[in-house]
FIGUBA-511876 format. One record per residue: x, y, z of N, C-alpha, C, CB in turn; residue number from 1; residue in three letters. Coordinates in nm, 2 decimals. Atoms other than C-alpha are relative to their C-alpha. Glycine has a CB too. Layout:
BEGIN
@nxx:X, nyy:Y, nzz:Z, caxx:X, cayy:Y, cazz:Z, cxx:X, cyy:Y, czz:Z, cbxx:X, cbyy:Y, cbzz:Z, k:NUM, r:ALA
...
END
This chain:
BEGIN
@nxx:-0.06, nyy:0.11, nzz:0.07, caxx:11.32, cayy:11.30, cazz:10.11, cxx:0.08, cyy:0.06, czz:-0.12, cbxx:-0.10, cbyy:-0.11, cbzz:-0.04, k:1, r:MET
@nxx:-0.08, nyy:-0.04, nzz:0.11, caxx:11.60, cayy:11.35, cazz:9.86, cxx:-0.05, cyy:-0.06, czz:-0.13, cbxx:0.15, cbyy:-0.04, cbzz:0.02, k:2, r:LYS
@nxx:0.04, nyy:0.06, nzz:0.13, caxx:11.53, cayy:11.30, cazz:9.49, cxx:0.07, cyy:-0.14, czz:-0.02, cbxx:0.04, cbyy:0.09, cbzz:-0.12, k:3, r:PRO
@nxx:-0.05, nyy:0.13, nzz:0.02, caxx:11.57, cayy:10.93, cazz:9.41, cxx:-0.02, cyy:-0.09, czz:0.13, cbxx:0.15, cbyy:0.00, cbzz:-0.03, k:4, r:GLY
@nxx:0.02, nyy:0.07, nzz:-0.12, caxx:11.49, cayy:10.84, cazz:9.77, cxx:-0.13, cyy:-0.08, czz:0.00, cbxx:-0.01, cbyy:0.10, cbzz:0.12, k:5, r:GLY
@nxx:0.12, nyy:0.09, nzz:-0.01, caxx:11.22, cayy:10.58, cazz:9.88, cxx:-0.05, cyy:0.00, czz:0.14, cbxx:0.03, cbyy:-0.14, cbzz:-0.05, k:6, r:ALA
@nxx:0.06, nyy:0.02, nzz:-0.13, caxx:10.98, cayy:10.54, cazz:10.16, cxx:-0.10, cyy:-0.11, czz:-0.01, cbxx:-0.07, cbyy:0.13, cbzz:0.05, k:7, r:ALA
@nxx:0.10, nyy:0.11, nzz:-0.01, caxx:10.77, cayy:10.24, cazz:10.27, cxx:-0.08, cyy:0.02, czz:0.12, cbxx:0.07, cbyy:-0.14, cbzz:0.00, k:8, r:ILE
@nxx:0.09, nyy:-0.02, nzz:-0.12, caxx:10.47, cayy:10.29, cazz:10.49, cxx:-0.10, cyy:-0.12, czz:0.01, cbxx:-0.08, cbyy:0.13, cbzz:-0.02, k:9, r:LEU
@nxx:0.11, nyy:0.10, nzz:-0.03, caxx:10.23, cayy:10.04, cazz:10.65, cxx:-0.11, cyy:0.08, czz:0.06, cbxx:0.05, cbyy:-0.12, cbzz:0.09, k:10, r:VAL
@nxx:0.11, nyy:-0.08, nzz:-0.05, caxx:9.89, cayy:10.19, cazz:10.69, cxx:-0.12, cyy:-0.09, czz:0.01, cbxx:-0.03, cbyy:0.11, cbzz:-0.11, k:11, r:VAL
@nxx:0.12, nyy:0.08, nzz:-0.02, caxx:9.57, cayy:10.04, cazz:10.83, cxx:-0.12, cyy:0.09, czz:-0.02, cbxx:0.00, cbyy:-0.06, cbzz:0.15, k:12, r:GLN
@nxx:0.13, nyy:-0.07, nzz:0.01, caxx:9.22, cayy:10.14, cazz:10.73, cxx:-0.07, cyy:0.02, czz:0.13, cbxx:-0.09, cbyy:-0.06, cbzz:-0.11, k:13, r:ASP
@nxx:0.06, nyy:-0.02, nzz:-0.13, caxx:8.99, cayy:10.26, cazz:11.00, cxx:-0.15, cyy:0.03, czz:-0.03, cbxx:0.06, cbyy:0.11, cbzz:0.08, k:14, r:SER
@nxx:0.15, nyy:-0.03, nzz:0.00, caxx:8.62, cayy:10.32, cazz:11.08, cxx:-0.02, cyy:0.11, czz:0.11, cbxx:-0.08, cbyy:-0.12, cbzz:0.02, k:15, r:TYR
@nxx:0.05, nyy:-0.10, nzz:-0.10, caxx:8.46, cayy:10.62, cazz:11.25, cxx:-0.15, cyy:-0.03, czz:0.01, cbxx:0.03, cbyy:0.15, cbzz:-0.04, k:16, r:TYR
@nxx:0.14, nyy:0.06, nzz:-0.01, caxx:8.13, cayy:10.48, cazz:11.38, cxx:-0.02, cyy:-0.10, czz:-0.11, cbxx:-0.10, cbyy:0.12, cbzz:0.00, k:17, r:LYS
@nxx:0.02, nyy:0.10, nzz:0.11, caxx:8.00, cayy:10.31, cazz:11.07, cxx:0.06, cyy:0.05, czz:-0.14, cbxx:-0.14, cbyy:-0.03, cbzz:-0.02, k:18, r:GLU
@nxx:-0.06, nyy:-0.06, nzz:0.13, caxx:8.20, cayy:10.52, cazz:10.81, cxx:0.14, cyy:-0.06, czz:-0.02, cbxx:0.00, cbyy:0.15, cbzz:0.00, k:19, r:LEU
@nxx:-0.13, nyy:0.05, nzz:0.04, caxx:8.49, cayy:10.35, cazz:10.64, cxx:0.10, cyy:0.11, czz:-0.04, cbxx:-0.01, cbyy:-0.11, cbzz:-0.10, k:20, r:HIS
@nxx:-0.11, nyy:-0.09, nzz:0.04, caxx:8.81, cayy:10.56, cazz:10.61, cxx:0.11, cyy:-0.08, czz:-0.07, cbxx:0.05, cbyy:0.08, cbzz:0.12, k:21, r:ASN
@nxx:-0.10, nyy:0.07, nzz:0.07, caxx:9.03, cayy:10.43, cazz:10.34, cxx:0.13, cyy:0.07, czz:0.01, cbxx:-0.05, cbyy:-0.02, cbzz:-0.15, k:22, r:ASP
@nxx:-0.12, nyy:-0.07, nzz:-0.03, caxx:9.35, cayy:10.56, cazz:10.49, cxx:0.11, cyy:-0.03, czz:-0.11, cbxx:0.05, cbyy:-0.03, cbzz:0.13, k:23, r:LEU
@nxx:-0.10, nyy:0.02, nzz:0.10, caxx:9.58, cayy:10.38, cazz:10.24, cxx:-0.02, cyy:0.09, czz:-0.13, cbxx:0.00, cbyy:-0.15, cbzz:-0.04, k:24, r:PRO
@nxx:0.03, nyy:-0.08, nzz:0.12, caxx:9.40, cayy:10.56, cazz:9.95, cxx:0.03, cyy:0.15, czz:0.03, cbxx:-0.15, cbyy:-0.02, cbzz:-0.04, k:25, r:LYS
@nxx:-0.02, nyy:-0.14, nzz:-0.03, caxx:9.41, cayy:10.89, cazz:10.13, cxx:0.15, cyy:0.04, czz:0.01, cbxx:-0.07, cbyy:0.04, cbzz:0.14, k:26, r:ILE
@nxx:-0.14, nyy:-0.02, nzz:-0.01, caxx:9.78, cayy:10.86, cazz:10.22, cxx:0.07, cyy:0.00, czz:-0.14, cbxx:0.07, cbyy:-0.11, cbzz:0.09, k:27, r:ILE
@nxx:-0.06, nyy:0.01, nzz:0.14, caxx:9.86, cayy:10.76, cazz:9.86, cxx:-0.02, cyy:0.13, czz:-0.08, cbxx:-0.07, cbyy:-0.12, cbzz:-0.08, k:28, r:GLY
@nxx:0.03, nyy:-0.13, nzz:0.06, caxx:9.69, cayy:11.07, cazz:9.73, cxx:0.08, cyy:0.12, czz:0.05, cbxx:-0.15, cbyy:0.03, cbzz:0.01, k:29, r:GLN
@nxx:-0.08, nyy:-0.10, nzz:-0.06, caxx:9.86, cayy:11.29, cazz:9.98, cxx:0.15, cyy:-0.01, czz:-0.04, cbxx:-0.01, cbyy:-0.01, cbzz:0.15, k:30, r:MET
@nxx:-0.14, nyy:0.01, nzz:0.04, caxx:10.20, cayy:11.15, cazz:9.89, cxx:0.02, cyy:0.04, czz:-0.15, cbxx:0.04, cbyy:-0.15, cbzz:0.01, k:31, r:GLY
@nxx:-0.01, nyy:-0.04, nzz:0.14, caxx:10.14, cayy:11.20, cazz:9.52, cxx:-0.01, cyy:0.16, czz:-0.02, cbxx:-0.11, cbyy:-0.06, cbzz:-0.09, k:32, r:GLU
@nxx:0.01, nyy:-0.14, nzz:0.00, caxx:10.04, cayy:11.56, cazz:9.58, cxx:0.12, cyy:0.07, czz:0.06, cbxx:-0.13, cbyy:0.05, cbzz:0.08, k:33, r:ARG
@nxx:-0.12, nyy:-0.05, nzz:-0.06, caxx:10.36, cayy:11.61, cazz:9.78, cxx:0.12, cyy:-0.03, czz:-0.09, cbxx:0.02, cbyy:-0.06, cbzz:0.14, k:34, r:ALA
@nxx:-0.11, nyy:0.03, nzz:0.09, caxx:10.57, cayy:11.50, cazz:9.48, cxx:0.06, cyy:-0.14, czz:0.00, cbxx:0.10, cbyy:0.10, cbzz:0.02, k:35, r:GLY
@nxx:-0.04, nyy:0.14, nzz:-0.01, caxx:10.60, cayy:11.13, cazz:9.56, cxx:-0.07, cyy:-0.08, czz:-0.10, cbxx:-0.01, cbyy:-0.06, cbzz:0.14, k:36, r:LEU
@nxx:0.06, nyy:0.10, nzz:0.10, caxx:10.53, cayy:10.85, cazz:9.31, cxx:-0.03, cyy:-0.13, czz:0.08, cbxx:0.09, cbyy:-0.02, cbzz:-0.12, k:37, r:GLU
@nxx:0.03, nyy:0.12, nzz:-0.06, caxx:10.34, cayy:10.56, cazz:9.45, cxx:0.03, cyy:-0.11, czz:-0.10, cbxx:-0.16, cbyy:-0.01, cbzz:0.03, k:38, r:LEU
@nxx:-0.05, nyy:0.10, nzz:0.10, caxx:10.53, cayy:10.27, cazz:9.28, cxx:-0.06, cyy:-0.14, czz:0.03, cbxx:0.15, cbyy:0.00, cbzz:0.01, k:39, r:ILE
@nxx:0.06, nyy:0.13, nzz:-0.03, caxx:10.36, cayy:9.98, cazz:9.46, cxx:-0.09, cyy:0.01, czz:0.12, cbxx:0.11, cbyy:-0.11, cbzz:0.02, k:40, r:ARG
@nxx:0.09, nyy:0.00, nzz:-0.11, caxx:10.07, cayy:9.92, cazz:9.69, cxx:-0.06, cyy:-0.14, czz:0.01, cbxx:-0.12, cbyy:0.10, cbzz:-0.02, k:41, r:SER
@nxx:0.05, nyy:0.14, nzz:-0.02, caxx:9.97, cayy:9.58, cazz:9.84, cxx:-0.09, cyy:0.01, czz:0.12, cbxx:0.12, cbyy:-0.10, cbzz:0.03, k:42, r:GLU
@nxx:0.10, nyy:0.01, nzz:-0.11, caxx:9.66, cayy:9.52, cazz:10.06, cxx:-0.01, cyy:-0.14, czz:0.05, cbxx:-0.14, cbyy:0.05, cbzz:-0.04, k:43, r:ARG
@nxx:0.02, nyy:0.13, nzz:-0.06, caxx:9.61, cayy:9.23, cazz:10.30, cxx:-0.08, cyy:0.01, czz:0.12, cbxx:0.14, cbyy:-0.07, cbzz:0.02, k:44, r:PHE
@nxx:0.08, nyy:0.01, nzz:-0.12, caxx:9.37, cayy:9.13, cazz:10.57, cxx:0.09, cyy:-0.01, czz:0.13, cbxx:-0.10, cbyy:-0.11, cbzz:0.00, k:45, r:ALA
@nxx:-0.08, nyy:0.00, nzz:-0.12, caxx:9.50, cayy:9.18, cazz:10.93, cxx:-0.10, cyy:-0.03, czz:0.11, cbxx:0.07, cbyy:0.13, cbzz:0.02, k:46, r:TRP
@nxx:0.08, nyy:0.04, nzz:-0.11, caxx:9.35, cayy:9.01, cazz:11.23, cxx:0.01, cyy:0.08, czz:0.13, cbxx:0.03, cbyy:-0.15, cbzz:0.03, k:47, r:GLN
@nxx:-0.03, nyy:-0.07, nzz:-0.12, caxx:9.49, cayy:9.24, cazz:11.50, cxx:-0.03, cyy:0.14, czz:-0.01, cbxx:0.14, cbyy:-0.02, cbzz:0.05, k:48, r:GLN
@nxx:0.04, nyy:-0.14, nzz:0.02, caxx:9.29, cayy:9.56, cazz:11.45, cxx:0.00, cyy:0.07, czz:0.14, cbxx:-0.14, cbyy:0.00, cbzz:-0.06, k:49, r:SER
@nxx:0.00, nyy:-0.08, nzz:-0.12, caxx:9.33, cayy:9.83, cazz:11.71, cxx:-0.14, cyy:0.02, czz:0.06, cbxx:0.06, cbyy:0.14, cbzz:-0.03, k:50, r:MET
@nxx:0.13, nyy:-0.02, nzz:-0.05, caxx:8.95, cayy:9.85, cazz:11.73, cxx:-0.04, cyy:-0.11, czz:0.09, cbxx:-0.10, cbyy:0.00, cbzz:-0.12, k:51, r:SER
@nxx:0.03, nyy:0.12, nzz:-0.09, caxx:8.95, cayy:9.51, cazz:11.91, cxx:0.04, cyy:0.03, czz:0.15, cbxx:0.06, cbyy:-0.12, cbzz:-0.05, k:52, r:ARG
@nxx:-0.05, nyy:-0.03, nzz:-0.13, caxx:9.12, cayy:9.68, cazz:12.21, cxx:-0.12, cyy:0.04, czz:0.10, cbxx:0.10, cbyy:0.11, cbzz:0.00, k:53, r:ILE
@nxx:0.12, nyy:-0.05, nzz:-0.08, caxx:8.79, cayy:9.84, cazz:12.33, cxx:-0.08, cyy:-0.12, czz:0.05, cbxx:-0.09, cbyy:0.09, cbzz:-0.08, k:54, r:ASN
@nxx:0.08, nyy:0.12, nzz:-0.05, caxx:8.62, cayy:9.58, cazz:12.56, cxx:-0.15, cyy:0.02, czz:0.00, cbxx:0.04, cbyy:-0.03, cbzz:0.14, k:55, r:PRO
@nxx:0.15, nyy:-0.04, nzz:0.01, caxx:8.28, cayy:9.76, cazz:12.52, cxx:-0.03, cyy:0.06, czz:-0.13, cbxx:-0.03, cbyy:0.09, cbzz:0.12, k:56, r:HIS
@nxx:0.04, nyy:-0.06, nzz:0.12, caxx:8.21, cayy:9.81, cazz:12.16, cxx:-0.14, cyy:0.05, czz:0.00, cbxx:0.03, cbyy:-0.09, cbzz:-0.12, k:57, r:PRO
@nxx:0.14, nyy:-0.06, nzz:0.00, caxx:7.90, cayy:10.02, cazz:12.09, cxx:-0.09, cyy:-0.06, czz:-0.10, cbxx:0.01, cbyy:0.15, cbzz:-0.02, k:58, r:ARG
@nxx:0.09, nyy:0.07, nzz:0.09, caxx:7.76, cayy:9.78, cazz:11.84, cxx:-0.01, cyy:0.06, czz:-0.14, cbxx:-0.14, cbyy:0.00, cbzz:0.06, k:59, r:GLY
@nxx:0.00, nyy:-0.05, nzz:0.13, caxx:7.86, cayy:9.96, cazz:11.53, cxx:0.01, cyy:-0.11, czz:-0.10, cbxx:0.11, cbyy:0.11, cbzz:-0.02, k:60, r:TYR
@nxx:0.00, nyy:0.11, nzz:0.10, caxx:7.81, cayy:9.75, cazz:11.22, cxx:0.13, cyy:0.02, czz:-0.09, cbxx:-0.13, cbyy:0.00, cbzz:-0.09, k:61, r:ASN
@nxx:-0.12, nyy:-0.01, nzz:0.08, caxx:8.16, cayy:9.71, cazz:11.08, cxx:0.08, cyy:-0.14, czz:0.00, cbxx:0.10, cbyy:0.11, cbzz:0.05, k:62, r:ARG
@nxx:-0.07, nyy:0.13, nzz:0.00, caxx:8.39, cayy:9.42, cazz:10.98, cxx:0.10, cyy:-0.01, czz:0.12, cbxx:0.08, cbyy:-0.01, cbzz:-0.13, k:63, r:PRO
@nxx:-0.09, nyy:0.02, nzz:-0.11, caxx:8.60, cayy:9.27, cazz:11.26, cxx:0.15, cyy:0.01, czz:-0.04, cbxx:-0.03, cbyy:-0.13, cbzz:0.07, k:64, r:SER
@nxx:-0.14, nyy:0.00, nzz:0.04, caxx:8.91, cayy:9.24, cazz:11.05, cxx:0.03, cyy:0.14, czz:-0.07, cbxx:0.03, cbyy:-0.11, cbzz:-0.10, k:65, r:ASP
@nxx:-0.04, nyy:-0.12, nzz:0.07, caxx:9.11, cayy:9.54, cazz:10.92, cxx:0.08, cyy:-0.04, czz:-0.12, cbxx:0.09, cbyy:0.08, cbzz:0.10, k:66, r:ALA
@nxx:-0.08, nyy:0.01, nzz:0.11, caxx:9.29, cayy:9.59, cazz:10.60, cxx:0.12, cyy:0.08, czz:0.01, cbxx:-0.08, cbyy:0.03, cbzz:-0.13, k:67, r:THR
@nxx:-0.12, nyy:-0.08, nzz:0.00, caxx:9.65, cayy:9.69, cazz:10.60, cxx:0.06, cyy:0.01, czz:-0.14, cbxx:0.11, cbyy:-0.07, cbzz:0.10, k:68, r:GLU
@nxx:-0.06, nyy:-0.02, nzz:0.13, caxx:9.84, cayy:9.82, cazz:10.31, cxx:0.15, cyy:0.04, czz:0.02, cbxx:-0.07, cbyy:0.11, cbzz:-0.08, k:69, r:SER
@nxx:-0.14, nyy:-0.04, nzz:0.01, caxx:10.21, cayy:9.85, cazz:10.23, cxx:0.01, cyy:0.10, czz:-0.12, cbxx:0.10, cbyy:-0.12, cbzz:-0.01, k:70, r:VAL
@nxx:-0.01, nyy:-0.10, nzz:0.10, caxx:10.27, cayy:10.17, cazz:10.03, cxx:0.15, cyy:0.03, czz:-0.02, cbxx:-0.08, cbyy:0.13, cbzz:0.03, k:71, r:LEU
@nxx:-0.14, nyy:-0.03, nzz:0.03, caxx:10.60, cayy:10.22, cazz:9.85, cxx:0.00, cyy:0.12, czz:-0.09, cbxx:0.06, cbyy:-0.13, cbzz:-0.08, k:72, r:CYS
@nxx:-0.01, nyy:-0.13, nzz:0.07, caxx:10.68, cayy:10.57, cazz:9.74, cxx:0.14, cyy:0.02, czz:-0.04, cbxx:-0.04, cbyy:0.12, cbzz:0.09, k:73, r:PHE
@nxx:-0.13, nyy:-0.04, nzz:0.05, caxx:10.97, cayy:10.71, cazz:9.54, cxx:-0.01, cyy:0.15, czz:-0.02, cbxx:0.05, cbyy:-0.07, cbzz:-0.12, k:74, r:ALA
@nxx:-0.01, nyy:-0.15, nzz:0.03, caxx:11.08, cayy:11.08, cazz:9.52, cxx:0.04, cyy:0.02, czz:-0.14, cbxx:0.10, cbyy:0.07, cbzz:0.10, k:75, r:LYS
@nxx:-0.03, nyy:-0.03, nzz:0.14, caxx:11.07, cayy:11.21, cazz:9.17, cxx:0.12, cyy:0.09, czz:-0.02, cbxx:-0.12, cbyy:0.07, cbzz:-0.07, k:76, r:ARG
END
């Protein structure tokens, strides 16, 4: 990305078995380490999680709704 450029990402959190992976936080940290500035982050509940595709869930204890985030980055 050129200096002064911007990127907007939509990222959904995930679970591995019963462990929550806060992907928006991880992506935000990775972007900042790559020289991007996180200028805005908005989280919202999302009803259409990819984890609902599996017709035979293994009974892991996790929320049925996912959290999606919109991350807005700018190149310094």
